[in-house]
N, CA, C, O and the ligand as a Tripos MOL2 file, in Angstrom:
@<TRIPOS>MOLECULE
protein
  301   299    76     0     0
PROTEIN
NO_CHARGES

@<TRIPOS>ATOM
      1 N          12.1250    6.3240   -3.4030 N.3       1 MET1
      2 CA         11.4020    5.7230   -2.2820 C.3       1 MET1
      3 C          10.8190    4.3800   -2.7160 C.2       1 MET1
      4 O          10.4650    4.1840   -3.8780 O.2       1 MET1
      5 N          10.7310    3.4750   -1.7670 N.am      2 ILE2
      6 CA         10.2360    2.1220   -2.0380 C.3       2 ILE2
      7 C           9.0250    1.8540   -1.1500 C.2       2 ILE2
      8 O           9.0160    2.2220    0.0250 O.2       2 ILE2
      9 N           8.0160    1.2200   -1.7100 N.am      3 CYS3
     10 CA          6.8200    0.8700   -0.9360 C.3       3 CYS3
     11 C           7.1930   -0.1740    0.1160 C.2       3 CYS3
     12 O           7.8010   -1.1920   -0.2150 O.2       3 CYS3
     13 N           6.8310    0.0700    1.3920 N.am      4 PRO4
     14 CA          7.1650   -0.8960    2.4460 C.3       4 PRO4
     15 C           6.4560   -2.2410    2.2660 C.2       4 PRO4
     16 O           6.9700   -3.2730    2.6950 O.2       4 PRO4
     17 N           5.2740   -2.2330    1.6310 N.am      5 ARG5
     18 CA          4.4920   -3.4670    1.5410 C.3       5 ARG5
     19 C           4.8630   -4.3210    0.3240 C.2       5 ARG5
     20 O           5.0170   -5.5350    0.4570 O.2       5 ARG5
     21 N           5.0100   -3.7170   -0.8500 N.am      6 CYS6
     22 CA          5.2760   -4.5320   -2.0440 C.3       6 CYS6
     23 C           6.6380   -4.2400   -2.6740 C.2       6 CYS6
     24 O           7.0330   -4.9040   -3.6320 O.2       6 CYS6
     25 N           7.3480   -3.2610   -2.1450 N.am      7 GLU7
     26 CA          8.6940   -2.8920   -2.5810 C.3       7 GLU7
     27 C           8.7400   -2.3650   -4.0070 C.2       7 GLU7
     28 O           9.7800   -2.4260   -4.6640 O.2       7 GLU7
     29 N           7.6210   -1.8500   -4.4820 N.am      8 SER8
     30 CA          7.5990   -1.1620   -5.7720 C.3       8 SER8
     31 C           8.2960    0.1860   -5.6220 C.2       8 SER8
     32 O           8.2920    0.7950   -4.5520 O.2       8 SER8
     33 N           8.8940    0.6310   -6.7210 N.am      9 LYS9
     34 CA          9.5150    1.9580   -6.7070 C.3       9 LYS9
     35 C           8.5670    3.0280   -7.2300 C.2       9 LYS9
     36 O           8.9370    4.1960   -7.3550 O.2       9 LYS9
     37 N           7.3440    2.6180   -7.5350 N.am     10 SER10
     38 CA          6.3540    3.5540   -8.0680 C.3      10 SER10
     39 C           5.5520    4.1540   -6.9200 C.2      10 SER10
     40 O           4.4220    3.7430   -6.6550 O.2      10 SER10
     41 N           6.1500    5.1280   -6.2460 N.am     11 VAL11
     42 CA          5.5630    5.7570   -5.0650 C.3      11 VAL11
     43 C           5.4320    7.2560   -5.3170 C.2      11 VAL11
     44 O           6.3440    7.8900   -5.8460 O.2      11 VAL11
     45 N           4.2860    7.8120   -4.9310 N.am     12 ASN12
     46 CA          4.0580    9.2480   -5.1220 C.3      12 ASN12
     47 C           3.6380    9.9130   -3.8220 C.2      12 ASN12
     48 O           3.0950    9.2820   -2.9160 O.2      12 ASN12
     49 N           3.9090   11.2030   -3.7660 N.am     13 LEU13
     50 CA          3.4240   12.0050   -2.6440 C.3      13 LEU13
     51 C           1.9240   12.1770   -2.8030 C.2      13 LEU13
     52 O           1.4620   12.6600   -3.8370 O.2      13 LEU13
     53 N           1.1530   11.7850   -1.7840 N.am     14 LEU14
     54 CA         -0.3090   11.9020   -1.8480 C.3      14 LEU14
     55 C          -0.7600   13.2500   -1.3010 C.2      14 LEU14
     56 O          -1.5670   13.9370   -1.9270 O.2      14 LEU14
     57 N          -0.2470   13.6290   -0.1410 N.am     15 THR15
     58 CA         -0.6090   14.9210    0.4440 C.3      15 THR15
     59 C           0.4160   15.3110    1.5090 C.2      15 THR15
     60 O           1.2210   14.4970    1.9620 O.2      15 THR15
     61 N           0.3530   16.5610    1.8790 N.am     16 LYS16
     62 CA          1.2590   17.0790    2.9090 C.3      16 LYS16
     63 C           0.4420   17.7370    4.0090 C.2      16 LYS16
     64 O          -0.7150   18.1020    3.7970 O.2      16 LYS16
     65 N           1.0360   17.8870    5.1710 N.am     17 ALA17
     66 CA          0.3740   18.6050    6.2700 C.3      17 ALA17
     67 C           0.0720   20.0310    5.8150 C.2      17 ALA17
     68 O           0.8610   20.6350    5.0890 O.2      17 ALA17
     69 N          -1.0750   20.5690    6.2450 N.am     18 PRO18
     70 CA         -1.4400   21.9140    5.8100 C.3      18 PRO18
     71 C          -0.5480   23.0060    6.3940 C.2      18 PRO18
     72 O          -0.5700   24.1500    5.9390 O.2      18 PRO18
     73 N           0.2310   22.6420    7.3990 N.am     19 LYS19
     74 CA          1.0500   23.6660    8.0430 C.3      19 LYS19
     75 C           2.4190   23.1040    8.4070 C.2      19 LYS19
     76 O           2.5200   21.9810    8.9020 O.2      19 LYS19
     77 N           3.4420   23.8600    8.1710 N.am     20 ASP20
     78 CA          4.8050   23.5660    8.6310 C.3      20 ASP20
     79 C           5.4200   22.2900    8.0550 C.2      20 ASP20
     80 O           6.4330   21.8180    8.5710 O.2      20 ASP20
     81 N           4.8350   21.7240    7.0060 N.am     21 ASP21
     82 CA          5.3610   20.4600    6.4470 C.3      21 ASP21
     83 C           5.5940   19.4280    7.5510 C.2      21 ASP21
     84 O           6.6000   18.7180    7.5470 O.2      21 ASP21
     85 N           4.6590   19.3550    8.4920 N.am     22 ALA22
     86 CA          4.8160   18.4760    9.6550 C.3      22 ALA22
     87 C           4.8480   17.0030    9.2730 C.2      22 ALA22
     88 O           5.4900   16.1980    9.9480 O.2      22 ALA22
     89 N           4.1560   16.6460    8.1900 N.am     23 TRP23
     90 CA          4.1670   15.2470    7.7410 C.3      23 TRP23
     91 C           3.8250   15.2060    6.2630 C.2      23 TRP23
     92 O           3.3250   16.1810    5.7020 O.2      23 TRP23
     93 N           4.0980   14.0720    5.6400 N.am     24 GLU24
     94 CA          3.7410   13.8140    4.2540 C.3      24 GLU24
     95 C           3.1200   12.4260    4.2010 C.2      24 GLU24
     96 O           3.4770   11.5510    4.9900 O.2      24 GLU24
     97 N           2.1950   12.2270    3.2760 N.am     25 VAL25
     98 CA          1.6100   10.9090    3.0620 C.3      25 VAL25
     99 C           1.9680   10.4610    1.6530 C.2      25 VAL25
    100 O           1.7890   11.1960    0.6820 O.2      25 VAL25
    101 N           2.4710    9.2520    1.5670 N.am     26 TYR26
    102 CA          2.8460    8.6660    0.2860 C.3      26 TYR26
    103 C           1.8900    7.5490   -0.0680 C.2      26 TYR26
    104 O           1.2860    6.9280    0.8070 O.2      26 TYR26
    105 N           1.7570    7.2970   -1.3680 N.am     27 ILE27
    106 CA          0.9180    6.1860   -1.8240 C.3      27 ILE27
    107 C           1.6570    5.3940   -2.8910 C.2      27 ILE27
    108 O           2.3570    5.9490   -3.7380 O.2      27 ILE27
    109 N           1.4790    4.0940   -2.8240 N.am     28 CYS28
    110 CA          2.1110    3.1910   -3.7900 C.3      28 CYS28
    111 C           1.1700    3.0040   -4.9800 C.2      28 CYS28
    112 O           0.0050    2.6520   -4.7930 O.2      28 CYS28
    113 N           1.6540    3.2340   -6.1890 N.am     29 ASP29
    114 CA          0.8350    3.0500   -7.3910 C.3      29 ASP29
    115 C           0.5880    1.5760   -7.6900 C.2      29 ASP29
    116 O          -0.3310    1.2420   -8.4380 O.2      29 ASP29
    117 N           1.3840    0.7090   -7.1260 N.am     30 THR30
    118 CA          1.2790   -0.7170   -7.4400 C.3      30 THR30
    119 C           0.2640   -1.4320   -6.5520 C.2      30 THR30
    120 O          -0.5680   -2.1900   -7.0510 O.2      30 THR30
    121 N           0.3250   -1.1930   -5.2260 N.am     31 CYS31
    122 CA         -0.5600   -1.9260   -4.3060 C.3      31 CYS31
    123 C          -1.5070   -1.0040   -3.5260 C.2      31 CYS31
    124 O          -2.2850   -1.4880   -2.7040 O.2      31 CYS31
    125 N          -1.4570    0.3010   -3.7630 N.am     32 THR32
    126 CA         -2.2980    1.3340   -3.1300 C.3      32 THR32
    127 C          -2.0660    1.4650   -1.6210 C.2      32 THR32
    128 O          -2.8630    2.0990   -0.9290 O.2      32 THR32
    129 N          -1.0050    0.8830   -1.1140 N.am     33 PHE33
    130 CA         -0.6650    1.1040    0.2940 C.3      33 PHE33
    131 C          -0.2980    2.5760    0.4750 C.2      33 PHE33
    132 O           0.3850    3.1590   -0.3660 O.2      33 PHE33
    133 N          -0.7560    3.1710    1.5770 N.am     34 SER34
    134 CA         -0.3780    4.5560    1.8630 C.3      34 SER34
    135 C           0.1390    4.6440    3.2940 C.2      34 SER34
    136 O          -0.3040    3.9040    4.1720 O.2      34 SER34
    137 N           1.0640    5.5410    3.5140 N.am     35 TRP35
    138 CA          1.6670    5.6870    4.8280 C.3      35 TRP35
    139 C           2.1710    7.1020    5.0110 C.2      35 TRP35
    140 O           2.5040    7.7970    4.0520 O.2      35 TRP35
    141 N           2.2180    7.5070    6.2610 N.am     36 ARG36
    142 CA          2.7200    8.8360    6.6190 C.3      36 ARG36
    143 C           4.1880    8.7140    6.9960 C.2      36 ARG36
    144 O           4.5860    7.7510    7.6510 O.2      36 ARG36
    145 N           4.9790    9.6710    6.5920 N.am     37 ASN37
    146 CA          6.4240    9.5770    6.8300 C.3      37 ASN37
    147 C           6.7800    9.6250    8.3110 C.2      37 ASN37
    148 O           7.8970    9.2630    8.6810 O.2      37 ASN37
    149 N           5.8540   10.0660    9.1720 N.am     38 THR38
    150 CA          6.1520   10.1470   10.5980 C.3      38 THR38
    151 C           5.8110    8.8570   11.3470 C.2      38 THR38
    152 O           6.0120    8.7790   12.5590 O.2      38 THR38
    153 N           5.2930    7.8370   10.6370 N.am     39 GLU39
    154 CA          5.0020    6.5710   11.3040 C.3      39 GLU39
    155 C           6.3130    5.8450   11.6100 C.2      39 GLU39
    156 O           7.3630    6.1630   11.0510 O.2      39 GLU39
    157 N           6.2280    4.8650   12.5090 N.am     40 SER40
    158 CA          7.4510    4.1850   12.9290 C.3      40 SER40
    159 C           7.9890    3.2930   11.8050 C.2      40 SER40
    160 O           7.3110    3.0370   10.8100 O.2      40 SER40
    161 N           9.2070    2.8380   11.9940 N.am     41 GLU41
    162 CA          9.9080    2.1020   10.9450 C.3      41 GLU41
    163 C           9.2410    0.7800   10.5700 C.2      41 GLU41
    164 O           9.4380    0.2840    9.4610 O.2      41 GLU41
    165 N           8.4560    0.2040   11.4820 N.am     42 HIS42
    166 CA          7.8010   -1.0570   11.1080 C.3      42 HIS42
    167 C           6.7220   -0.8140   10.0520 C.2      42 HIS42
    168 O           6.2010   -1.7690    9.4760 O.2      42 HIS42
    169 N           6.3840    0.4430    9.7930 N.am     43 ILE43
    170 CA          5.4650    0.7950    8.7120 C.3      43 ILE43
    171 C           6.2210    1.3920    7.5270 C.2      43 ILE43
    172 O           5.9070    1.0680    6.3820 O.2      43 ILE43
    173 N           7.1840    2.2310    7.7660 N.am     44 THR44
    174 CA          7.8220    2.9950    6.6870 C.3      44 THR44
    175 C           9.0270    2.3180    6.0450 C.2      44 THR44
    176 O           9.3770    2.6290    4.9060 O.2      44 THR44
    177 N           9.6580    1.4090    6.7520 N.am     45 ASN45
    178 CA         10.8830    0.7830    6.2450 C.3      45 ASN45
    179 C          10.5790   -0.6030    5.6540 C.2      45 ASN45
    180 O          10.1400   -1.4930    6.3820 O.2      45 ASN45
    181 N          10.8050   -0.7990    4.3480 N.am     46 PRO46
    182 CA         10.5100   -2.0960    3.7220 C.3      46 PRO46
    183 C          11.1910   -3.2770    4.4170 C.2      46 PRO46
    184 O          10.6480   -4.3810    4.4340 O.2      46 PRO46
    185 N          12.3510   -3.0550    4.9790 N.am     47 GLU47
    186 CA         13.0750   -4.1550    5.6340 C.3      47 GLU47
    187 C          12.4890   -4.5010    6.9950 C.2      47 GLU47
    188 O          12.7020   -5.6060    7.4930 O.2      47 GLU47
    189 N          11.7540   -3.5750    7.6040 N.am     48 LYS48
    190 CA         11.1930   -3.8310    8.9300 C.3      48 LYS48
    191 C           9.6770   -4.0340    8.9010 C.2      48 LYS48
    192 O           9.0580   -4.2960    9.9330 O.2      48 LYS48
    193 N           9.0950   -3.9130    7.7270 N.am     49 TYR49
    194 CA          7.6570   -4.1520    7.5690 C.3      49 TYR49
    195 C           7.3790   -5.6380    7.8240 C.2      49 TYR49
    196 O           8.1410   -6.4980    7.3810 O.2      49 TYR49
    197 N           6.2820   -5.9390    8.5420 N.am     50 ASN50
    198 CA          5.9770   -7.3240    8.8990 C.3      50 ASN50
    199 C           5.8970   -8.2040    7.6440 C.2      50 ASN50
    200 O           5.0580   -7.9600    6.7770 O.2      50 ASN50
    201 N           6.7530   -9.2140    7.5380 N.am     51 PRO51
    202 CA          6.7650  -10.0630    6.3340 C.3      51 PRO51
    203 C           5.4300  -10.7640    6.0790 C.2      51 PRO51
    204 O           5.1100  -11.0910    4.9360 O.2      51 PRO51
    205 N           4.6500  -10.9950    7.1400 N.am     52 ASP52
    206 CA          3.3500  -11.6480    6.9560 C.3      52 ASP52
    207 C           2.3850  -10.7780    6.1480 C.2      52 ASP52
    208 O           1.4310  -11.2880    5.5610 O.2      52 ASP52
    209 N           2.6300   -9.4750    6.1180 N.am     53 PHE53
    210 CA          1.7220   -8.5600    5.4210 C.3      53 PHE53
    211 C           2.3040   -8.0280    4.1140 C.2      53 PHE53
    212 O           1.7150   -7.1520    3.4800 O.2      53 PHE53
    213 N           3.4410   -8.5490    3.7180 N.am     54 LYS54
    214 CA          4.0320   -8.1410    2.4440 C.3      54 LYS54
    215 C           3.1980   -8.6770    1.2890 C.2      54 LYS54
    216 O           2.5490   -9.7170    1.4020 O.2      54 LYS54
    217 N           3.2280   -7.9490    0.1750 N.am     55 LEU55
    218 CA          2.5540   -8.4040   -1.0360 C.3      55 LEU55
    219 C           3.5660   -8.4940   -2.1640 C.2      55 LEU55
    220 O           4.5260   -7.7260   -2.2240 O.2      55 LEU55
    221 N           3.3310   -9.4500   -3.0590 N.am     56 ARG56
    222 CA          4.1750   -9.5770   -4.2490 C.3      56 ARG56
    223 C           3.3140   -9.2440   -5.4650 C.2      56 ARG56
    224 O           2.3600   -9.9630   -5.7620 O.2      56 ARG56
    225 N           3.6420   -8.1640   -6.1680 N.am     57 PRO57
    226 CA          2.8130   -7.7310   -7.3020 C.3      57 PRO57
    227 C           2.5770   -8.8230   -8.3440 C.2      57 PRO57
    228 O           1.5240   -8.8440   -8.9810 O.2      57 PRO57
    229 N           3.5330   -9.7260   -8.5260 N.am     58 GLU58
    230 CA          3.3620  -10.7620   -9.5400 C.3      58 GLU58
    231 C           2.2450  -11.7520   -9.1860 C.2      58 GLU58
    232 O           1.8280  -12.5460  -10.0290 O.2      58 GLU58
    233 N           1.7620  -11.7050   -7.9320 N.am     59 THR59
    234 CA          0.6810  -12.6140   -7.5390 C.3      59 THR59
    235 C          -0.6850  -11.9220   -7.5020 C.2      59 THR59
    236 O          -1.6810  -12.5640   -7.1690 O.2      59 THR59
    237 N          -0.7530  -10.6390   -7.8320 N.am     60 PHE60
    238 CA         -2.0130   -9.8970   -7.7010 C.3      60 PHE60
    239 C          -3.1570  -10.5310   -8.5010 C.2      60 PHE60
    240 O          -4.3030  -10.5240   -8.0530 O.2      60 PHE60
    241 N          -2.8510  -11.0730   -9.6710 N.am     61 THR61
    242 CA         -3.9320  -11.6470  -10.4850 C.3      61 THR61
    243 C          -4.4720  -12.9370   -9.8850 C.2      61 THR61
    244 O          -5.5420  -13.3990  -10.2830 O.2      61 THR61
    245 N          -3.7480  -13.5320   -8.9280 N.am     62 GLN62
    246 CA         -4.1940  -14.7830   -8.3170 C.3      62 GLN62
    247 C          -4.9470  -14.5560   -7.0110 C.2      62 GLN62
    248 O          -5.4650  -15.5060   -6.4240 O.2      62 GLN62
    249 N          -5.0130  -13.3160   -6.5520 N.am     63 LEU63
    250 CA         -5.6590  -13.0380   -5.2680 C.3      63 LEU63
    251 C          -7.1740  -13.1060   -5.4040 C.2      63 LEU63
    252 O          -7.7310  -12.7790   -6.4520 O.2      63 LEU63
    253 N          -7.8300  -13.5350   -4.3310 N.am     64 ASP64
    254 CA         -9.2820  -13.5990   -4.3180 C.3      64 ASP64
    255 C          -9.8810  -12.2000   -4.2640 C.2      64 ASP64
    256 O          -9.2680  -11.2690   -3.7430 O.2      64 ASP64
    257 N         -11.0750  -12.0680   -4.8030 N.am     65 GLN65
    258 CA        -11.8250  -10.8320   -4.6390 C.3      65 GLN65
    259 C         -12.5650  -10.9320   -3.3080 C.2      65 GLN65
    260 O         -13.2260  -11.9320   -3.0270 O.2      65 GLN65
    261 N         -12.4470   -9.8890   -2.4970 N.am     66 ILE66
    262 CA        -13.1310   -9.9110   -1.1990 C.3      66 ILE66
    263 C         -14.0020   -8.6750   -1.1030 C.2      66 ILE66
    264 O         -13.4730   -7.5680   -1.2060 O.2      66 ILE66
    265 N         -15.3120   -8.7980   -0.9110 N.am     67 PRO67
    266 CA        -16.0630  -10.0710   -0.8690 C.3      67 PRO67
    267 C         -16.2280  -10.6190   -2.2850 C.2      67 PRO67
    268 O         -16.1910   -9.8810   -3.2690 O.2      67 PRO67
    269 N         -16.4120  -11.9480   -2.3540 N.am     68 PRO68
    270 CA        -16.6170  -12.5270   -3.6810 C.3      68 PRO68
    271 C         -17.9200  -12.0270   -4.3080 C.2      68 PRO68
    272 O         -18.9140  -11.8170   -3.6120 O.2      68 PRO68
    273 N         -17.9020  -11.8440   -5.6070 N.am     69 ILE69
    274 CA        -19.0980  -11.3660   -6.3150 C.3      69 ILE69
    275 C         -19.8050  -12.5910   -6.8920 C.2      69 ILE69
    276 O         -19.2450  -13.2850   -7.7400 O.2      69 ILE69
    277 N         -21.0430  -12.8630   -6.4370 N.am     70 PRO70
    278 CA        -21.7480  -14.0700   -6.9390 C.3      70 PRO70
    279 C         -22.2260  -13.8690   -8.3710 C.2      70 PRO70
    280 O         -22.3470  -12.7400   -8.8490 O.2      70 PRO70
    281 N         -22.4920  -14.9670   -9.0370 N.am     71 ASN71
    282 CA        -23.0490  -14.9030  -10.3800 C.3      71 ASN71
    283 C         -24.4460  -14.2920  -10.3190 C.2      71 ASN71
    284 O         -25.1280  -14.3960   -9.3000 O.2      71 ASN71
    285 N         -24.8690  -13.6590  -11.4000 N.am     72 LEU72
    286 CA        -26.2240  -13.1160  -11.4590 C.3      72 LEU72
    287 C         -27.2370  -14.2260  -11.3750 C.2      72 LEU72
    288 O         -27.0360  -15.3100  -11.9220 O.2      72 LEU72
    289 N         -28.3290  -13.9550  -10.6850 N.am     73 LYS73
    290 CA        -29.4030  -14.9530  -10.6040 C.3      73 LYS73
    291 C         -30.2100  -14.9230  -11.8940 C.2      73 LYS73
    292 O         -30.4800  -13.8550  -12.4450 O.2      73 LYS73
    293 N         -30.5950  -16.1070  -12.3730 N.am     74 GLY74
    294 CA        -31.4270  -16.1810  -13.5630 C.3      74 GLY74
    295 C         -32.8650  -15.7720  -13.2440 C.2      74 GLY74
    296 O         -33.2860  -15.8370  -12.0900 O.2      74 GLY74
    297 N         -33.6100  -15.3580  -14.2500 N.am     75 LYS75
    298 CA        -35.0090  -14.9590  -14.0170 C.3      75 LYS75
    299 C         -35.9440  -16.1040  -14.3240 C.2      75 LYS75
    300 O         -37.1590  -15.9620  -14.1890 O.2      75 LYS75
    301 ZN          3.1400   -1.1790   -2.7870 Zn       76 ZN76
@<TRIPOS>BOND
     1     1     2 1
     2     2     3 1
     3     3     4 2
     4     3     5 am
     5     5     6 1
     6     6     7 1
     7     7     8 2
     8     7     9 am
     9     9    10 1
    10    10    11 1
    11    11    12 2
    12    11    13 am
    13    13    14 1
    14    14    15 1
    15    15    16 2
    16    15    17 am
    17    17    18 1
    18    18    19 1
    19    19    20 2
    20    19    21 am
    21    21    22 1
    22    22    23 1
    23    23    24 2
    24    23    25 am
    25    25    26 1
    26    26    27 1
    27    27    28 2
    28    27    29 am
    29    29    30 1
    30    30    31 1
    31    31    32 2
    32    31    33 am
    33    33    34 1
    34    34    35 1
    35    35    36 2
    36    35    37 am
    37    37    38 1
    38    38    39 1
    39    39    40 2
    40    39    41 am
    41    41    42 1
    42    42    43 1
    43    43    44 2
    44    43    45 am
    45    45    46 1
    46    46    47 1
    47    47    48 2
    48    47    49 am
    49    49    50 1
    50    50    51 1
    51    51    52 2
    52    51    53 am
    53    53    54 1
    54    54    55 1
    55    55    56 2
    56    55    57 am
    57    57    58 1
    58    58    59 1
    59    59    60 2
    60    59    61 am
    61    61    62 1
    62    62    63 1
    63    63    64 2
    64    63    65 am
    65    65    66 1
    66    66    67 1
    67    67    68 2
    68    67    69 am
    69    69    70 1
    70    70    71 1
    71    71    72 2
    72    71    73 am
    73    73    74 1
    74    74    75 1
    75    75    76 2
    76    75    77 am
    77    77    78 1
    78    78    79 1
    79    79    80 2
    80    79    81 am
    81    81    82 1
    82    82    83 1
    83    83    84 2
    84    83    85 am
    85    85    86 1
    86    86    87 1
    87    87    88 2
    88    87    89 am
    89    89    90 1
    90    90    91 1
    91    91    92 2
    92    91    93 am
    93    93    94 1
    94    94    95 1
    95    95    96 2
    96    95    97 am
    97    97    98 1
    98    98    99 1
    99    99   100 2
   100    99   101 am
   101   101   102 1
   102   102   103 1
   103   103   104 2
   104   103   105 am
   105   105   106 1
   106   106   107 1
   107   107   108 2
   108   107   109 am
   109   109   110 1
   110   110   111 1
   111   111   112 2
   112   111   113 am
   113   113   114 1
   114   114   115 1
   115   115   116 2
   116   115   117 am
   117   117   118 1
   118   118   119 1
   119   119   120 2
   120   119   121 am
   121   121   122 1
   122   122   123 1
   123   123   124 2
   124   123   125 am
   125   125   126 1
   126   126   127 1
   127   127   128 2
   128   127   129 am
   129   129   130 1
   130   130   131 1
   131   131   132 2
   132   131   133 am
   133   133   134 1
   134   134   135 1
   135   135   136 2
   136   135   137 am
   137   137   138 1
   138   138   139 1
   139   139   140 2
   140   139   141 am
   141   141   142 1
   142   142   143 1
   143   143   144 2
   144   143   145 am
   145   145   146 1
   146   146   147 1
   147   147   148 2
   148   147   149 am
   149   149   150 1
   150   150   151 1
   151   151   152 2
   152   151   153 am
   153   153   154 1
   154   154   155 1
   155   155   156 2
   156   155   157 am
   157   157   158 1
   158   158   159 1
   159   159   160 2
   160   159   161 am
   161   161   162 1
   162   162   163 1
   163   163   164 2
   164   163   165 am
   165   165   166 1
   166   166   167 1
   167   167   168 2
   168   167   169 am
   169   169   170 1
   170   170   171 1
   171   171   172 2
   172   171   173 am
   173   173   174 1
   174   174   175 1
   175   175   176 2
   176   175   177 am
   177   177   178 1
   178   178   179 1
   179   179   180 2
   180   179   181 am
   181   181   182 1
   182   182   183 1
   183   183   184 2
   184   183   185 am
   185   185   186 1
   186   186   187 1
   187   187   188 2
   188   187   189 am
   189   189   190 1
   190   190   191 1
   191   191   192 2
   192   191   193 am
   193   193   194 1
   194   194   195 1
   195   195   196 2
   196   195   197 am
   197   197   198 1
   198   198   199 1
   199   199   200 2
   200   199   201 am
   201   201   202 1
   202   202   203 1
   203   203   204 2
   204   203   205 am
   205   205   206 1
   206   206   207 1
   207   207   208 2
   208   207   209 am
   209   209   210 1
   210   210   211 1
   211   211   212 2
   212   211   213 am
   213   213   214 1
   214   214   215 1
   215   215   216 2
   216   215   217 am
   217   217   218 1
   218   218   219 1
   219   219   220 2
   220   219   221 am
   221   221   222 1
   222   222   223 1
   223   223   224 2
   224   223   225 am
   225   225   226 1
   226   226   227 1
   227   227   228 2
   228   227   229 am
   229   229   230 1
   230   230   231 1
   231   231   232 2
   232   231   233 am
   233   233   234 1
   234   234   235 1
   235   235   236 2
   236   235   237 am
   237   237   238 1
   238   238   239 1
   239   239   240 2
   240   239   241 am
   241   241   242 1
   242   242   243 1
   243   243   244 2
   244   243   245 am
   245   245   246 1
   246   246   247 1
   247   247   248 2
   248   247   249 am
   249   249   250 1
   250   250   251 1
   251   251   252 2
   252   251   253 am
   253   253   254 1
   254   254   255 1
   255   255   256 2
   256   255   257 am
   257   257   258 1
   258   258   259 1
   259   259   260 2
   260   259   261 am
   261   261   262 1
   262   262   263 1
   263   263   264 2
   264   263   265 am
   265   265   266 1
   266   266   267 1
   267   267   268 2
   268   267   269 am
   269   269   270 1
   270   270   271 1
   271   271   272 2
   272   271   273 am
   273   273   274 1
   274   274   275 1
   275   275   276 2
   276   275   277 am
   277   277   278 1
   278   278   279 1
   279   279   280 2
   280   279   281 am
   281   281   282 1
   282   282   283 1
   283   283   284 2
   284   283   285 am
   285   285   286 1
   286   286   287 1
   287   287   288 2
   288   287   289 am
   289   289   290 1
   290   290   291 1
   291   291   292 2
   292   291   293 am
   293   293   294 1
   294   294   295 1
   295   295   296 2
   296   295   297 am
   297   297   298 1
   298   298   299 1
   299   299   300 2
@<TRIPOS>SUBSTRUCTURE
     1 MET1         2 RESIDUE 1 A MET
     2 ILE2         6 RESIDUE 1 A ILE
     3 CYS3        10 RESIDUE 1 A CYS
     4 PRO4        14 RESIDUE 1 A PRO
     5 ARG5        18 RESIDUE 1 A ARG
     6 CYS6        22 RESIDUE 1 A CYS
     7 GLU7        26 RESIDUE 1 A GLU
     8 SER8        30 RESIDUE 1 A SER
     9 LYS9        34 RESIDUE 1 A LYS
    10 SER10       38 RESIDUE 1 A SER
    11 VAL11       42 RESIDUE 1 A VAL
    12 ASN12       46 RESIDUE 1 A ASN
    13 LEU13       50 RESIDUE 1 A LEU
    14 LEU14       54 RESIDUE 1 A LEU
    15 THR15       58 RESIDUE 1 A THR
    16 LYS16       62 RESIDUE 1 A LYS
    17 ALA17       66 RESIDUE 1 A ALA
    18 PRO18       70 RESIDUE 1 A PRO
    19 LYS19       74 RESIDUE 1 A LYS
    20 ASP20       78 RESIDUE 1 A ASP
    21 ASP21       82 RESIDUE 1 A ASP
    22 ALA22       86 RESIDUE 1 A ALA
    23 TRP23       90 RESIDUE 1 A TRP
    24 GLU24       94 RESIDUE 1 A GLU
    25 VAL25       98 RESIDUE 1 A VAL
    26 TYR26      102 RESIDUE 1 A TYR
    27 ILE27      106 RESIDUE 1 A ILE
    28 CYS28      110 RESIDUE 1 A CYS
    29 ASP29      114 RESIDUE 1 A ASP
    30 THR30      118 RESIDUE 1 A THR
    31 CYS31      122 RESIDUE 1 A CYS
    32 THR32      126 RESIDUE 1 A THR
    33 PHE33      130 RESIDUE 1 A PHE
    34 SER34      134 RESIDUE 1 A SER
    35 TRP35      138 RESIDUE 1 A TRP
    36 ARG36      142 RESIDUE 1 A ARG
    37 ASN37      146 RESIDUE 1 A ASN
    38 THR38      150 RESIDUE 1 A THR
    39 GLU39      154 RESIDUE 1 A GLU
    40 SER40      158 RESIDUE 1 A SER
    41 GLU41      162 RESIDUE 1 A GLU
    42 HIS42      166 RESIDUE 1 A HIS
    43 ILE43      170 RESIDUE 1 A ILE
    44 THR44      174 RESIDUE 1 A THR
    45 ASN45      178 RESIDUE 1 A ASN
    46 PRO46      182 RESIDUE 1 A PRO
    47 GLU47      186 RESIDUE 1 A GLU
    48 LYS48      190 RESIDUE 1 A LYS
    49 TYR49      194 RESIDUE 1 A TYR
    50 ASN50      198 RESIDUE 1 A ASN
    51 PRO51      202 RESIDUE 1 A PRO
    52 ASP52      206 RESIDUE 1 A ASP
    53 PHE53      210 RESIDUE 1 A PHE
    54 LYS54      214 RESIDUE 1 A LYS
    55 LEU55      218 RESIDUE 1 A LEU
    56 ARG56      222 RESIDUE 1 A ARG
    57 PRO57      226 RESIDUE 1 A PRO
    58 GLU58      230 RESIDUE 1 A GLU
    59 THR59      234 RESIDUE 1 A THR
    60 PHE60      238 RESIDUE 1 A PHE
    61 THR61      242 RESIDUE 1 A THR
    62 GLN62      246 RESIDUE 1 A GLN
    63 LEU63      250 RESIDUE 1 A LEU
    64 ASP64      254 RESIDUE 1 A ASP
    65 GLN65      258 RESIDUE 1 A GLN
    66 ILE66      262 RESIDUE 1 A ILE
    67 PRO67      266 RESIDUE 1 A PRO
    68 PRO68      270 RESIDUE 1 A PRO
    69 ILE69      274 RESIDUE 1 A ILE
    70 PRO70      278 RESIDUE 1 A PRO
    71 ASN71      282 RESIDUE 1 A ASN
    72 LEU72      286 RESIDUE 1 A LEU
    73 LYS73      290 RESIDUE 1 A LYS
    74 GLY74      294 RESIDUE 1 A GLY
    75 LYS75      298 RESIDUE 1 A LYS
    76 ZN76       301 GROUP 0 **** ****
């Protein structure tokens, strides 16, 4: 399985429906995106996931921290 958002292959089963295996939730170890297998293809399929919301793992170290953490105030 491939993460729809960052296309990492490091994806694990997070949880399953308590009854009848009605759905499964997966989580990406690389970008922490999680999705349920019963969601539509624009969420579950990497090729149909909105390109504006895709992430590239090689840029993670360049991303801003939100919210930014200010420097400690001096006494
Ligand atoms: Zn991912």
